[in-house]
FIMAR-347763 format. One record per residue (C-alpha): x, z, y; residue in three letters. Coordinates in steps of 0.5 Angstrom, whole numbers, padded with zeros to 4 digits, m for minus. Each point is the difference from the previous one (the first is absolute). Last residue first. Example, Ala and Ser with C-alpha at 12.3 -4.5 7.8 and 13.67 -1.06 7.14 Angstrom:
<pts>
east:0027&up:0014&north:m0002&residu:SER
east:m0002&up:0002&north:m0007&residu:ALA
</pts>
This chain:
<pts>
east:m0131&up:m0056&north:m0113&residu:THR
east:0001&up:m0002&north:0007&residu:LYS
east:m0001&up:0008&north:0002&residu:LEU
east:0006&up:0001&north:m0005&residu:LYS
east:0005&up:m0005&north:0003&residu:PRO
east:m0001&up:0003&north:0007&residu:SER
east:0000&up:0007&north:m0001&residu:LEU
east:0008&up:0001&north:m0001&residu:TRP
east:0001&up:m0005&north:0006&residu:MET
east:m0004&up:0003&north:0004&residu:TYR
east:0002&up:0007&north:m0001&residu:GLY
east:0007&up:m0002&north:0001&residu:MET
east:m0001&up:m0003&north:0006&residu:CYS
east:m0004&up:0006&north:0003&residu:ILE
east:0005&up:0005&north:m0003&residu:LEU
east:0006&up:m0004&north:0004&residu:PHE
east:m0004&up:0000&north:0006&residu:ILE
east:m0002&up:0007&north:0000&residu:PHE
east:0007&up:0002&north:m0001&residu:PHE
east:0002&up:m0004&north:0005&residu:PHE
east:m0005&up:0003&north:0005&residu:PRO
east:0002&up:0007&north:m0002&residu:TRP
east:0008&up:m0001&north:0001&residu:ARG
east:m0001&up:0003&north:0007&residu:SER
east:0006&up:m0003&north:0005&residu:LEU
east:0006&up:0004&north:0001&residu:GLU
east:0002&up:0001&north:0007&residu:ILE
east:0007&up:m0001&north:0002&residu:ARG
east:0001&up:0003&north:0007&residu:LEU
east:0002&up:m0004&north:0006&residu:MET
east:0003&up:0005&north:0006&residu:LYS
east:0000&up:m0002&north:0007&residu:LYS
east:0004&up:0005&north:0004&residu:VAL
east:0000&up:0002&north:0007&residu:GLU
east:0007&up:0002&north:0003&residu:ALA
east:0002&up:0007&north:0001&residu:LYS
east:0005&up:0001&north:m0006&residu:LYS
east:0007&up:m0001&north:0002&residu:THR
east:0003&up:0004&north:0006&residu:LYS
east:m0005&up:0006&north:0000&residu:ASP
east:0000&up:0000&north:m0008&residu:PHE
east:0007&up:0001&north:m0001&residu:PHE
east:0003&up:0004&north:0005&residu:SER
east:m0006&up:0005&north:0000&residu:SER
east:0000&up:0000&north:m0007&residu:ASN
east:0007&up:0002&north:m0001&residu:ASP
east:0000&up:0005&north:0005&residu:ARG
east:m0006&up:0003&north:m0003&residu:ARG
east:0004&up:0000&north:m0007&residu:ILE
east:0006&up:0003&north:0003&residu:ASN
east:m0005&up:0006&north:0003&residu:GLU
east:m0003&up:0001&north:m0007&residu:GLY
east:0007&up:0000&north:m0003&residu:ILE
east:0002&up:0006&north:0005&residu:VAL
east:m0006&up:0004&north:m0001&residu:SER
east:0000&up:m0001&north:m0007&residu:LYS
east:0007&up:0003&north:m0001&residu:TRP
east:m0001&up:0002&north:m0007&residu:HIS
east:m0006&up:0000&north:m0004&residu:VAL
east:0002&up:m0007&north:m0003&residu:SER
east:0006&up:0003&north:m0003&residu:ASP
east:0006&up:m0002&north:0002&residu:LEU
east:0006&up:m0005&north:m0003&residu:VAL
east:0007&up:0001&north:0003&residu:PHE
east:0005&up:m0006&north:0000&residu:TYR
east:0007&up:m0001&north:m0002&residu:ASN
east:0003&up:m0007&north:0001&residu:ARG
east:0005&up:m0002&north:m0004&residu:VAL
east:0006&up:m0005&north:0000&residu:VAL
east:0005&up:0003&north:m0005&residu:SER
east:m0003&up:m0003&north:m0006&residu:THR
east:0002&up:m0007&north:0002&residu:ASP
east:m0004&up:m0006&north:m0004&residu:ASN
east:m0006&up:0005&north:m0001&residu:GLY
east:m0001&up:0002&north:0007&residu:MET
east:m0003&up:0007&north:0000&residu:GLN
east:m0006&up:0003&north:0003&residu:LEU
east:0000&up:0007&north:m0001&residu:MET
east:m0006&up:0005&north:0000&residu:GLN
east:0000&up:0007&north:0002&residu:TRP
east:m0007&up:0004&north:0000&residu:GLY
east:m0007&up:m0002&north:m0003&residu:LEU
east:0000&up:m0005&north:m0006&residu:LYS
east:m0005&up:m0006&north:0000&residu:ASN
east:0004&up:m0005&north:0005&residu:PRO
east:m0003&up:m0007&north:0002&residu:TYR
east:0006&up:m0004&north:0002&residu:THR
east:0001&up:m0006&north:0004&residu:LYS
east:0006&up:m0005&north:0001&residu:GLY
east:0003&up:m0004&north:0005&residu:HIS
east:0006&up:m0004&north:0000&residu:TRP
east:0005&up:m0002&north:0006&residu:ARG
east:0007&up:m0004&north:m0001&residu:ASP
east:m0004&up:m0006&north:0001&residu:GLU
east:m0003&up:0001&north:0006&residu:LEU
east:m0006&up:m0004&north:0002&residu:ALA
east:m0004&up:m0001&north:m0006&residu:ALA
east:0002&up:0007&north:m0002&residu:ASN
east:0000&up:0001&north:m0008&residu:LYS
east:m0005&up:0003&north:m0004&residu:ILE
east:0002&up:0006&north:m0004&residu:LEU
east:m0004&up:0003&north:m0007&residu:PRO
east:0002&up:0007&north:m0001&residu:VAL
east:0004&up:0001&north:m0007&residu:ASN
east:m0002&up:0007&north:m0004&residu:HIS
east:0004&up:0006&north:m0002&residu:GLU
east:0006&up:0001&north:0004&residu:GLY
east:m0004&up:0005&north:0005&residu:ASN
east:m0003&up:m0007&north:0003&residu:VAL
east:0004&up:m0006&north:m0002&residu:THR
east:0002&up:m0006&north:0005&residu:VAL
east:0003&up:m0006&north:m0003&residu:MET
east:0004&up:m0005&north:0005&residu:PRO
east:0000&up:m0008&north:m0002&residu:GLU
east:0005&up:m0003&north:0005&residu:GLU
east:0004&up:0007&north:0002&residu:VAL
east:0001&up:m0001&north:0008&residu:GLY
east:m0004&up:0007&north:0001&residu:THR
east:m0005&up:0003&north:0005&residu:LEU
east:m0006&up:0003&north:m0004&residu:LEU
east:m0006&up:0001&north:0003&residu:ALA
east:m0006&up:0005&north:m0001&residu:PHE
east:m0007&up:0001&north:m0001&residu:SER
east:m0004&up:0006&north:m0003&residu:ASN
east:m0007&up:m0001&north:m0002&residu:PRO
east:m0004&up:0006&north:m0001&residu:GLU
east:m0001&up:0004&north:m0007&residu:SER
east:0004&up:0006&north:0003&residu:ILE
east:0002&up:0000&north:0007&residu:VAL
east:0006&up:m0002&north:0004&residu:SER
east:0001&up:0002&north:0007&residu:LEU
east:0006&up:m0002&north:0004&residu:LEU
east:m0002&up:m0007&north:m0001&residu:LYS
east:0003&up:m0007&north:0000&residu:PHE
east:0006&up:0001&north:m0004&residu:SER
east:0006&up:m0004&north:0000&residu:GLU
east:0005&up:0000&north:m0006&residu:PHE
east:0007&up:m0003&north:0000&residu:ALA
east:0005&up:m0004&north:m0004&residu:GLY
east:0006&up:m0002&north:m0003&residu:ASN
east:0004&up:0005&north:0004&residu:MET
east:0005&up:0001&north:0005&residu:GLN
east:0000&up:0006&north:0004&residu:LYS
east:m0002&up:m0001&north:0007&residu:ALA
east:0005&up:m0002&north:0005&residu:ARG
east:m0001&up:0004&north:0006&residu:ALA
east:m0005&up:m0002&north:0006&residu:THR
east:m0006&up:0004&north:m0002&residu:ALA
east:0003&up:0006&north:m0003&residu:ASN
east:0004&up:0001&north:0006&residu:ILE
east:m0005&up:m0001&north:0005&residu:ILE
east:m0005&up:0005&north:m0003&residu:THR
east:0006&up:0005&north:m0002&residu:SER
east:0002&up:0000&north:0008&residu:TRP
east:m0007&up:0001&north:0002&residu:ILE
east:m0002&up:0006&north:m0005&residu:LYS
east:0007&up:0003&north:0001&residu:SER
east:m0001&up:0000&north:0008&residu:TYR
east:m0007&up:0003&north:m0001&residu:VAL
east:0002&up:0005&north:m0005&residu:ASP
east:0006&up:0002&north:0004&residu:THR
east:m0004&up:0002&north:0006&residu:LYS
east:0005&up:0006&north:0003&residu:GLY
east:0000&up:m0003&north:0007&residu:ASP
east:0007&up:m0002&north:m0001&residu:LEU
east:m0002&up:m0004&north:m0006&residu:VAL
east:m0005&up:m0003&north:0003&residu:LEU
east:0005&up:m0002&north:0006&residu:GLN
east:0003&up:m0004&north:m0005&residu:TYR
east:m0005&up:m0005&north:0000&residu:THR
east:0004&up:m0003&north:0007&residu:ASN
east:m0004&up:m0007&north:0000&residu:SER
east:m0006&up:m0002&north:m0004&residu:LEU
east:m0001&up:m0008&north:0000&residu:VAL
east:0002&up:m0001&north:m0007&residu:THR
east:0005&up:m0005&north:m0004&residu:THR
east:m0001&up:m0004&north:m0006&residu:SER
east:0003&up:m0005&north:m0005&residu:PHE
east:m0002&up:m0001&north:m0007&residu:LYS
east:0003&up:m0002&north:m0007&residu:GLY
east:m0002&up:m0005&north:m0005&residu:LYS
east:m0001&up:m0006&north:0004&residu:GLY
east:0000&up:0002&north:0007&residu:VAL
east:m0006&up:0005&north:0001&residu:VAL
east:m0001&up:0002&north:0008&residu:VAL
east:m0001&up:0008&north:0001&residu:ALA
east:m0003&up:0003&north:0006&residu:TYR
east:0000&up:0007&north:0002&residu:SER
east:m0004&up:0005&north:0005&residu:HIS
east:m0008&up:0000&north:m0003&residu:ASN
east:0002&up:0001&north:m0007&residu:ALA
east:0004&up:m0006&north:m0003&residu:VAL
east:m0003&up:m0006&north:0002&residu:THR
east:0003&up:m0006&north:m0005&residu:ILE
east:0002&up:m0007&north:0003&residu:GLY
east:0000&up:m0006&north:m0004&residu:SER
east:m0005&up:m0004&north:0003&residu:PRO
east:0003&up:0002&north:0007&residu:ASN
east:m0006&up:0002&north:0005&residu:THR
east:0001&up:0007&north:m0001&residu:ASN
east:0000&up:0001&north:0008&residu:GLN
east:0005&up:0006&north:0000&residu:PHE
east:0000&up:0004&north:0006&residu:LYS
east:0005&up:0001&north:0006&residu:PHE
east:0001&up:0005&north:0005&residu:PRO
east:0005&up:0004&north:m0004&residu:TYR
east:m0003&up:0007&north:m0003&residu:THR
east:0000&up:0007&north:0001&residu:GLU
east:m0004&up:0004&north:m0005&residu:LEU
east:m0007&up:0003&north:0001&residu:LEU
east:m0001&up:0004&north:m0006&residu:ASN
east:m0007&up:0000&north:m0004&residu:ASN
east:0004&up:m0003&north:m0006&residu:GLU
east:0002&up:m0006&north:0005&residu:VAL
east:m0003&up:m0001&north:0006&residu:LYS
east:0004&up:m0005&north:0005&residu:LEU
east:0004&up:0002&north:0006&residu:ASN
east:0002&up:m0004&north:0006&residu:LYS
east:m0004&up:m0006&north:0000&residu:GLN
east:m0002&up:m0002&north:0007&residu:GLY
east:0001&up:m0008&north:m0001&residu:ILE
east:0001&up:m0001&north:m0008&residu:ALA
east:0004&up:m0006&north:0000&residu:ARG
east:0000&up:m0005&north:m0006&residu:GLU
east:0003&up:0000&north:m0006&residu:ILE
east:m0001&up:m0004&north:m0006&residu:SER
east:0006&up:0002&north:m0004&residu:PHE
east:0003&up:m0006&north:m0001&residu:SER
east:0006&up:m0001&north:m0005&residu:VAL
east:0008&up:m0001&north:0001&residu:ILE
east:0000&up:0002&north:0007&residu:GLN
east:0003&up:m0003&north:0006&residu:ASN
east:m0006&up:0000&north:0004&residu:THR
east:0001&up:0007&north:0003&residu:SER
east:m0005&up:0003&north:0004&residu:LYS
east:m0002&up:0005&north:m0005&residu:PHE
east:0007&up:0002&north:m0002&residu:LEU
east:0002&up:0001&north:0007&residu:SER
east:m0005&up:0005&north:0001&residu:GLU
east:0003&up:0004&north:m0006&residu:SER
east:m0002&up:0000&north:m0007&residu:PRO
east:0004&up:0003&north:m0007&residu:GLN
east:0000&up:m0006&north:m0004&residu:VAL
east:m0002&up:0001&north:m0007&residu:PHE
east:0002&up:m0005&north:m0006&residu:VAL
east:m0002&up:0000&north:m0007&residu:GLY
east:0004&up:m0003&north:m0006&residu:ILE
east:m0004&up:m0005&north:m0004&residu:GLY
east:0006&up:m0003&north:m0004&residu:ILE
east:m0002&up:m0007&north:0002&residu:GLU
east:m0004&up:0000&north:0007&residu:LYS
east:0003&up:0006&north:0003&residu:ILE
east:0007&up:m0001&north:m0003&residu:LEU
east:0000&up:m0007&north:0002&residu:ARG
east:m0003&up:0001&north:0007&residu:VAL
east:0006&up:0006&north:0001&residu:LEU
east:0005&up:m0005&north:m0002&residu:THR
east:m0002&up:m0005&north:0005&residu:ASN
east:m0001&up:0005&north:0006&residu:LYS
east:0008&up:0002&north:m0002&residu:ASN
east:0002&up:m0008&north:0000&residu:GLN
east:m0004&up:m0001&north:0007&residu:LYS
east:0004&up:0006&north:0003&residu:SER
east:m0004&up:0007&north:0001&residu:LEU
east:m0001&up:0002&north:0007&residu:SER
east:m0007&up:0001&north:0000&residu:LEU
east:0000&up:0004&north:m0006&residu:TYR
east:0005&up:0005&north:0002&residu:THR
east:m0002&up:0001&north:0007&residu:GLU
east:m0007&up:0001&north:m0003&residu:THR
east:0002&up:0006&north:m0005&residu:ASP
east:0000&up:m0002&north:m0007&residu:LEU
east:m0003&up:0003&north:m0006&residu:ILE
east:0002&up:m0003&north:m0007&residu:LEU
east:m0004&up:0001&north:m0006&residu:LEU
east:0000&up:0000&north:m0007&residu:ASP
east:0008&up:m0001&north:0000&residu:PHE
east:0004&up:m0003&north:m0006&residu:ASP
east:0000&up:m0007&north:0003&residu:LYS
east:0003&up:0003&north:0006&residu:LEU
east:0007&up:0000&north:m0003&residu:ALA
east:0000&up:m0007&north:m0003&residu:ASN
east:m0003&up:m0003&north:0006&residu:GLU
east:0005&up:0003&north:0005&residu:PRO
east:m0003&up:0002&north:0007&residu:PHE
east:0006&up:0002&north:0004&residu:GLY
east:0004&up:0006&north:m0003&residu:TYR
east:m0003&up:0005&north:m0005&residu:VAL
east:0004&up:0006&north:m0002&residu:PRO
east:m0001&up:0003&north:m0007&residu:ASN
east:0000&up:0007&north:0000&residu:LYS
east:m0004&up:0003&north:m0006&residu:SER
east:m0008&up:0001&north:0001&residu:THR
east:m0005&up:0006&north:0001&residu:ASN
east:0002&up:m0001&north:0008&residu:PHE
east:0006&up:m0004&north:0003&residu:TYR
east:0002&up:m0001&north:0007&residu:GLU
east:0004&up:m0005&north:0003&residu:PHE
east:0003&up:m0001&north:0007&residu:LYS
east:0002&up:m0007&north:0002&residu:TYR
east:0006&up:m0003&north:0004&residu:ARG
east:0000&up:m0008&north:0001&residu:GLY
east:m0003&up:0001&north:0007&residu:LYS
east:0000&up:0007&north:0002&residu:THR
east:m0004&up:0006&north:m0004&residu:ILE
east:m0005&up:m0004&north:m0004&residu:GLN
east:m0005&up:0004&north:m0005&residu:SER
east:0000&up:m0001&north:m0007&residu:ARG
east:m0005&up:0004&north:m0004&residu:VAL
east:0000&up:0000&north:m0008&residu:VAL
east:m0006&up:0003&north:m0003&residu:LEU
east:m0002&up:0001&north:m0007&residu:GLU
east:m0007&up:0003&north:0000&residu:HIS
east:m0001&up:0007&north:m0002&residu:GLY
east:m0006&up:0002&north:0005&residu:GLU
east:0005&up:0005&north:0004&residu:GLU
east:0005&up:m0006&north:0001&residu:ALA
east:m0006&up:m0005&north:0003&residu:LEU
east:m0002&up:0006&north:0005&residu:PHE
east:0007&up:0001&north:0002&residu:ASN
east:0001&up:m0007&north:0001&residu:LYS
east:m0006&up:m0001&north:0004&residu:LEU
east:0002&up:0006&north:0005&residu:TYR
east:0006&up:m0003&north:0002&residu:LYS
east:m0002&up:m0007&north:0000&residu:THR
east:m0005&up:0002&north:0005&residu:GLU
east:0005&up:0004&north:0004&residu:PHE
east:0004&up:m0006&north:0001&residu:SER
east:0007&up:m0002&north:m0003&residu:PRO
east:0003&up:m0006&north:0003&residu:PHE
east:0000&up:m0008&north:m0003&residu:THR
east:m0005&up:0003&north:m0006&residu:ASN
east:0000&up:m0002&north:m0007&residu:SER
east:m0004&up:0004&north:m0005&residu:ILE
east:0001&up:m0002&north:m0008&residu:PHE
east:m0005&up:0003&north:m0004&residu:ILE
east:0000&up:0001&north:m0008&residu:ARG
east:m0007&up:0002&north:m0002&residu:LEU
east:m0002&up:0006&north:m0005&residu:GLN
east:m0007&up:m0002&north:m0002&residu:GLN
east:m0004&up:0007&north:0000&residu:LYS
east:m0003&up:0002&north:m0006&residu:GLU
east:m0007&up:m0001&north:m0001&residu:LEU
east:m0007&up:0004&north:0001&residu:VAL
east:m0006&up:m0003&north:m0002&residu:GLU
east:m0006&up:0003&north:0004&residu:VAL
east:m0007&up:0002&north:m0003&residu:PRO
east:m0005&up:0004&north:0005&residu:VAL
east:m0005&up:0002&north:m0004&residu:PRO
east:m0007&up:0003&north:0003&residu:ASN
east:m0003&up:0007&north:0001&residu:SER
east:m0007&up:0002&north:0003&residu:GLU
east:m0003&up:0006&north:0002&residu:LEU
east:0005&up:0005&north:m0002&residu:VAL
east:m0002&up:0007&north:0003&residu:LYS
east:0006&up:0003&north:0004&residu:ASP
east:m0005&up:0004&north:0004&residu:THR
east:0000&up:m0004&north:0006&residu:SER
east:m0002&up:m0006&north:m0004&residu:ASP
east:0005&up:m0004&north:m0004&residu:LYS
east:0002&up:m0008&north:m0001&residu:GLU
east:0005&up:m0002&north:m0005&residu:THR
east:0005&up:m0005&north:0001&residu:LEU
east:0004&up:0000&north:m0007&residu:GLN
east:0007&up:m0002&north:m0002&residu:TYR
east:0001&up:m0004&north:m0006&residu:VAL
east:0007&up:m0002&north:m0002&residu:LEU
east:0004&up:m0006&north:m0003&residu:LYS
east:0007&up:0002&north:0000&residu:GLY
east:0006&up:0002&north:0005&residu:LYS
east:0000&up:0007&north:0003&residu:VAL
east:0001&up:0003&north:0007&residu:GLY
east:m0006&up:m0004&north:0003&residu:LEU
east:m0001&up:0003&north:0007&residu:ASN
east:m0007&up:0002&north:0002&residu:SER
east:m0004&up:m0003&north:0005&residu:LYS
east:m0008&up:0001&north:0002&residu:LEU
east:m0003&up:m0005&north:0006&residu:LYS
east:m0007&up:0001&north:0002&residu:PHE
east:m0005&up:m0004&north:0005&residu:GLU
east:m0007&up:0003&north:0001&residu:GLN
east:m0006&up:m0003&north:0001&residu:LYS
east:m0007&up:0004&north:0002&residu:GLU
east:0005&up:0005&north:0002&residu:GLU
east:m0001&up:0007&north:m0002&residu:GLY
east:0007&up:0003&north:0001&residu:ILE
east:0003&up:m0002&north:m0007&residu:PHE
east:0006&up:0004&north:m0003&residu:VAL
east:0006&up:m0003&north:m0002&residu:VAL
east:0004&up:0001&north:m0006&residu:SER
east:0007&up:m0001&north:m0003&residu:ASP
east:0003&up:0002&north:m0007&residu:LEU
east:m0005&up:0004&north:m0004&residu:GLY
east:0002&up:0002&north:m0007&residu:VAL
east:m0006&up:m0002&north:m0004&residu:GLY
east:0003&up:m0002&north:m0007&residu:SER
east:0000&up:m0007&north:0002&residu:VAL
east:0003&up:0001&north:0006&residu:THR
east:m0004&up:0001&north:0006&residu:GLU
east:m0001&up:m0004&north:0007&residu:LEU
east:m0006&up:0005&north:0003&residu:VAL
east:m0006&up:m0003&north:0005&residu:LEU
east:m0003&up:0006&north:0003&residu:ARG
east:m0007&up:0002&north:0002&residu:ASN
east:m0001&up:0004&north:0006&residu:GLY
east:m0004&up:m0005&north:0004&residu:ALA
east:m0004&up:m0004&north:m0005&residu:VAL
east:0003&up:m0008&north:0000&residu:ALA
east:m0005&up:m0005&north:0001&residu:LYS
east:0004&up:m0006&north:m0002&residu:ASN
east:0008&up:0002&north:m0002&residu:TYR
east:0005&up:m0006&north:0002&residu:LEU
east:0007&up:m0001&north:m0003&residu:GLY
east:0007&up:0002&north:m0001&residu:ALA
east:0004&up:0002&north:m0006&residu:VAL
east:0007&up:0000&north:0002&residu:GLU
east:0005&up:0001&north:m0006&residu:LEU
east:0007&up:0002&north:0003&residu:ASP
east:0006&up:m0003&north:m0003&residu:SER
east:0005&up:0003&north:m0004&residu:GLY
east:m0001&up:m0004&north:m0006&residu:ILE
east:m0002&up:m0007&north:0001&residu:GLN
east:m0007&up:m0002&north:0001&residu:GLN
east:m0006&up:m0004&north:m0003&residu:LYS
east:m0007&up:0002&north:0001&residu:ASN
east:0001&up:0000&north:0008&residu:ASN
east:m0006&up:0003&north:0003&residu:TYR
east:m0006&up:m0002&north:0004&residu:LYS
east:m0008&up:0002&north:m0001&residu:LEU
east:m0006&up:m0001&north:0004&residu:ASN
east:m0007&up:0003&north:m0002&residu:ILE
east:0002&up:0007&north:m0002&residu:VAL
east:m0007&up:0004&north:0000&residu:GLY
east:m0007&up:0000&north:0002&residu:LYS
east:m0003&up:m0007&north:m0002&residu:PRO
east:m0001&up:m0006&north:0005&residu:ILE
east:m0008&up:m0002&north:m0001&residu:VAL
east:0000&up:m0007&north:m0001&residu:GLY
east:0002&up:m0006&north:0003&residu:LYS
east:m0005&up:m0006&north:0000&residu:LEU
east:0003&up:m0007&north:m0003&residu:TYR
east:m0004&up:m0006&north:0001&residu:THR
east:0000&up:m0006&north:m0005&residu:THR
east:m0002&up:m0007&north:m0001&residu:SER
east:0001&up:m0001&north:m0007&residu:VAL
east:0006&up:m0005&north:m0003&residu:GLU
east:0002&up:0004&north:m0005&residu:GLY
east:m0002&up:0007&north:0001&residu:LEU
east:0003&up:0002&north:m0007&residu:GLN
east:0007&up:m0002&north:0002&residu:TRP
east:0001&up:0006&north:0005&residu:PHE
east:0000&up:0004&north:m0006&residu:ASP
east:0008&up:0001&north:0000&residu:TYR
east:m0001&up:0002&north:0007&residu:SER
east:m0003&up:0006&north:m0001&residu:PRO
east:m0008&up:m0001&north:0002&residu:LEU
east:m0002&up:0004&north:0006&residu:GLY
east:0000&up:0007&north:0003&residu:ASN
east:m0007&up:0000&north:0001&residu:GLY
east:m0005&up:m0005&north:0001&residu:LEU
east:0001&up:m0008&north:m0002&residu:VAL
east:m0005&up:m0004&north:0003&residu:ILE
east:m0001&up:m0007&north:m0004&residu:VAL
east:m0003&up:m0007&north:0002&residu:GLU
east:m0001&up:m0005&north:m0005&residu:THR
east:m0003&up:0003&north:m0006&residu:ILE
east:m0003&up:m0004&north:m0006&residu:SER
east:0006&up:0001&north:m0005&residu:ASP
east:0002&up:0007&north:0003&residu:LEU
east:m0002&up:0004&north:m0006&residu:SER
east:0005&up:m0004&north:m0004&residu:LYS
east:0006&up:0002&north:0005&residu:SER
east:m0001&up:0007&north:m0001&residu:THR
east:0005&up:0001&north:m0005&residu:ASP
east:0001&up:0008&north:0000&residu:LEU
east:0008&up:0002&north:0000&residu:GLY
east:m0001&up:0005&north:0005&residu:PRO
east:m0008&up:0002&north:0001&residu:LYS
east:m0004&up:m0004&north:0005&residu:TYR
east:m0008&up:0002&north:0001&residu:ARG
east:m0004&up:m0007&north:0001&residu:ILE
east:m0006&up:0000&north:0005&residu:VAL
east:m0004&up:m0006&north:0000&residu:LYS
east:m0003&up:m0001&north:0007&residu:ILE
east:m0008&up:m0001&north:0000&residu:SER
east:m0002&up:0004&north:0006&residu:LYS
east:0006&up:m0002&north:0004&residu:GLU
east:m0001&up:0003&north:0007&residu:LYS
east:m0002&up:0007&north:m0003&residu:LYS
east:0005&up:m0001&north:m0006&residu:LYS
east:0006&up:m0001&north:0005&residu:ILE
east:m0002&up:0006&north:0004&residu:SER
east:m0001&up:0005&north:m0006&residu:ASP
east:0007&up:m0003&north:m0002&residu:LEU
east:0004&up:0002&north:0006&residu:GLN
east:m0003&up:0007&north:0000&residu:ALA
east:0002&up:0001&north:m0007&residu:VAL
east:0007&up:m0002&north:0003&residu:ASN
east:0005&up:m0002&north:m0006&residu:TYR
east:0005&up:0005&north:m0003&residu:ASN
east:0002&up:m0004&north:m0006&residu:GLU
east:m0003&up:m0007&north:m0001&residu:THR
east:m0007&up:m0003&north:0001&residu:LEU
east:m0001&up:m0007&north:0000&residu:ILE
east:m0006&up:m0003&north:0004&residu:VAL
east:m0003&up:m0006&north:m0002&residu:ALA
east:m0003&up:m0006&north:0003&residu:LYS
east:m0003&up:m0007&north:m0003&residu:GLY
east:0000&up:m0007&north:0001&residu:SER
east:m0001&up:m0005&north:m0005&residu:VAL
east:0001&up:m0008&north:m0001&residu:GLU
east:m0002&up:m0003&north:m0006&residu:ASN
east:0004&up:m0003&north:m0005&residu:LEU
east:m0003&up:m0003&north:m0007&residu:MET
east:0000&up:0003&north:m0007&residu:ALA
east:0000&up:m0004&north:m0007&residu:PRO
east:0000&up:0005&north:m0006&residu:ARG
east:0004&up:m0005&north:m0005&residu:LEU
east:m0004&up:0002&north:m0006&residu:TYR
east:m0007&up:0000&north:0002&residu:LEU
east:0002&up:m0006&north:0004&residu:PHE
east:0002&up:m0004&north:m0006&residu:LEU
east:m0006&up:0002&north:m0004&residu:LEU
east:m0004&up:m0003&north:0006&residu:ALA
east:0004&up:m0006&north:0000&residu:ALA
east:m0002&up:m0001&north:m0008&residu:THR
east:m0007&up:0002&north:0001&residu:ALA
east:m0001&up:m0006&north:0006&residu:LEU
east:0004&up:m0005&north:m0004&residu:ILE
east:m0004&up:0001&north:m0007&residu:CYS
east:m0006&up:0000&north:0005&residu:LEU
east:0002&up:m0007&north:0002&residu:LEU
east:0002&up:m0002&north:m0007&residu:SER
east:m0007&up:0002&north:m0002&residu:ASN
east:m0004&up:m0004&north:0005&residu:ILE
east:0004&up:m0006&north:0000&residu:PHE
east:m0001&up:0000&north:m0008&residu:PHE
east:m0007&up:0001&north:0000&residu:ARG
east:m0001&up:m0005&north:0005&residu:THR
east:0003&up:m0006&north:m0004&residu:ASP
east:0007&up:m0002&north:m0001&residu:PHE
east:0000&up:m0002&north:m0007&residu:GLN
east:0004&up:0001&north:m0006&residu:GLY
east:m0002&up:0007&north:m0001&residu:LYS
east:0005&up:0004&north:0004&residu:TRP
east:m0002&up:0007&north:0001&residu:GLU
east:0006&up:0003&north:m0004&residu:LYS
east:0005&up:m0005&north:0004&residu:TRP
east:m0003&up:0003&north:0006&residu:VAL
east:0001&up:0007&north:m0002&residu:PHE
east:0007&up:m0001&north:m0003&residu:LEU
east:0002&up:m0003&north:0007&residu:LEU
east:m0003&up:0005&north:0004&residu:VAL
east:0004&up:0006&north:m0004&residu:LEU
east:0006&up:m0004&north:0000&residu:SER
east:0000&up:0000&north:0008&residu:LEU
east:m0002&up:0007&north:0000&residu:ALA
east:0006&up:0002&north:m0005&residu:ILE
east:0005&up:m0004&north:0005&residu:LEU
east:m0003&up:0003&north:0006&residu:LEU
east:0001&up:0007&north:m0003&residu:ALA
east:0007&up:m0002&north:m0002&residu:VAL
</pts>
C-alpha cells in the first residue's frame, strides 16, 4: 500500500511539473520529487540492516554463588548482568547476546525457550539446607503404607523430621546425626480413604518447629480382584500367598492337583464353583491367573491359545510362579528376556536380601515392563504376562517381615492384574505442582475428540501425540491452592486429583529438581559457538533532511525566479 501511494505521489508531482517540454527545470524538479517521495517512504517504513553481534551476559537465579559472579566480573568487565525472576521474559535483554552463563538453581524448564539459540554455560549454585530429594507415592490404596523417603542436606545433629497429620499428631520421625547429607524414610499406614494432606515438619531439640511442608496423598478404595491359582502340587509359596490374598479381600479359587485327574479346591471370599481345565467361559470372569511353572509348561496347544485370547482380548493378567526350569525353557508364550546371572543368589529388596534364582531380566523386549527390581511383565494386547526371579518369599512371613512381603506381592499383583475398564486415564509428570506454574499432563484415551476440564469449570486445550494416536497432552496454570481436579468431559468417571502448593513450600526440593534439569539440558545442547545477526534500524534523520531539502528547493525555486 505504501509503495502504491508513493508511486501515485511521484506521478502527481511529475504531472504537475510538466509544462509541455523536456527542459532542465523539468528534469531537476522531477528528480527532486522522486528523492523526496523516496525519503518520505523510508521515514514510514523505517528500514533496517542485519549486523553480526556478539556479547556476553550472566543470568542470576536463586541461590547463585556470589564468589562465582565476582570471578566472572573480573574476567569480563563489560559483561551484562540479568536478574531472573520466574515469569520474567528475559529474551529481549538477550537480543545482542551470543554467550550466557547461568548461575544459581537455574531456569525452570518451562523458561528454557527464552535462551533460544544462545550458547549457554550452567554453573550450579549453592545447595540450600533442607530436603533436596523427595520420593513418595501420592496415589495409594486404603490399608497400604505411606512411605516418605528422601535426602536432607546440611542436617543439624539433634534436629528431627516428623511425619504428622494436618492436626499435628506425630506418626513417625527420624533424628539427624549431623551428617552433611542424610537419607530418611518415614512411614504411616493409610487407614481411611480420601484426599489427605500430611505434613513433613522439621523440629529442633526443643521441639520448636523450624519448617513444615505438605505431603498430599489420595487414598483410594482397594480394587477387589477375582484370582484363580492353579498348582500341580501344593507348595509353601502358594500357601502363604493365598492367605495374603484372602486377607486382602480378593475373591480366590485355588486348585491343587492331588493325582492325575484329581484336584483339591479351596475358596476364599467367593462361592464354591470348581474350575476344571482351562475353559474360556469360566476363566474370563477372573482378573488374574497364577500358575506354577509345571502347570504353565504343560499347557496343551489349545489351552495356550485360550490363555493368549483371554490376555489379548479381555485383558486378563497371568503370573507364572518361577522355577529354574521356567527360565531355561523355550516353550513359552512370551519372551521374558532372561539371561543367567552368574553368582547371583540374593537380591536387595526393601533393604532385605532375598533369595533369587540365578537369572536376571535384560529388558530387551519392546513390550516389556520392569516391575521393581525383581519382576518383569510383558504386555500382550490388553493384558499382561509376568514372573519374578524371587524364590521362597514366604520366608519373609516366617521372619515376621509381613510388611515387606505385602509390598512385594501387592506390587506384582497390581502390575499384572486386569485393570478396571475405563474410557481414559490421566498421567501427571510432576510430583509437586506449584501455583501459577505450568502443570503438564497426558490423557490416554480411545475417544476421538476428548475434552478435559479443571474442577468442572473450564476446558483445557489438548494436543494429540504425533506418534501415539490415543495419547493427548495438555497444560494447566493453577490459580488456586489445595486440591484440584482434572476431569474428562466425555466420561466424568475419569478424573485426576492433584494438589497445588504455595511457592514457599518445598523450595529446596524444587530448587534441586531445577538444578538437575539445567545440568541435563544445557550440558548436552548449549555448548556450540553461536553467530547471531541483529536487525538494527537505520537512522531516520538523513531521510528527513533529504525530504526537507527537496521540499524546500521546490517551494523556494519559483519564488526566487519571480
